[in-house]
N, C-alpha and C positions, 0 to 999 in steps of 0.2 A: 209565795203566793203568785208572783209574776211568772215563775217558771211553769206553774200549772195552767195559767191562762194561756201562755205561749203554746203549751202542748195541746190545749183544747182547740186553739186556732189551727194548729197544724193538722189535727184530726179533721176538722171541718173542711179545710182546703184540699186535703189529699184524699178525702173519701171518694171523690168522683173521678180520680185519676185511675188508669188501668193497672196500677201497681198497688201493692199492699199498704194501706194507711197504717196498719199495725207496725210494719217495718219502719216507717217514717217515725213513729212514736218512739220505738226503741232507739233508733239512731240519735234523734234529738234529745231523748232522755239522757243518753250517755254524754252528749256534748254539753248539756246544761247542768249535769251533775245533780239532777233532781232525783230524790228517792221516792219512787212510786211503787205501789204494789199491784197485784192483779185486780183488786177491787177498783182502783183508779182507772185502769184500762177498760174494765167492764162498764164503769159509769160513763166514760167517754163514748163508748160504742152504743150504749143505751140512749144517751143524749142525741146521738146522730139518728138513731132509729126513730126516736120520738119526734125529732124535728122533721124528718122525712114523712112520717105518717101523717103529720098535720097538713102537708102540702097536697096529699092525695084527696081528690074530691069525693 
């Protein structure tokens, strides 16, 4: 569970950098040896989209 929380934090922190946040997820996924699937990545990106859409007035 901690591995997935770490990947979520990485997604949130790297979303605003001018490099791919998805690439960061893949690299950290390999280093953490977490087994995630496509649905996990989609969920992370939808979470980011949802949180950003709440900030727009």
